[in-house]
C-alpha positions, 0 to 999 in steps of 0.5 A: 883576232885576239885582243888583250886589254890591261887595267888596274895601273895607277900611281901609288906610294911605296909599300902599297899594293895593286892588282893588274887585270888583263881581259882577253877576247877573240879566241879561247882564253884557256888555249893560251899560257899568259905572261906579264912583262914590264918596261921601265923608262929607258930600259928594255922590256923584261919578263915578270911572271907567267902562268900555264893554260890551266894555272897549275904552273907559275914562274917568276923573275927573281926580282919579283919573287915573293911580292908578285902573284900571277893568277887567271880565271878561265871562266872570266877570260882574265889574267891577274897580277897582284903586286905587293910591297911596291917599290919605286923601281917597280915603276913601269908600263906593265904588259900582258901577253899570250902564248901558245908555248906551254911554259913561256918565259921569254918575249919571243914565246909570246904572239899576242900583246896588250897595250900596257897599263902604267904603274908609278910608285912614289917614295 
């Protein structure tokens, strides 16, 4: 059984930065491409970023390009999401997810999900 546990969320002021972490256990981490999604209150879950098994490929939603950076450490079984220049519209629950698809960019590509970590950005 694969388990994903996010951490690193919190309340920050606009313009600040956060690094979210997602620790993965239960299976070989390097066999999964990983992604981050977010869901704001009253909105559907949206794709944020993805990274391939090796980390050589990354992909971002247009809305976060230039401010978000996804990375992974296969030795530590962890995927990260660095968020810079936070905006109030970044307020959401952030979820990490694992996929056996090589280049997963939509929710249906992902089979394993964490419980989420809350990010609140105040202006």
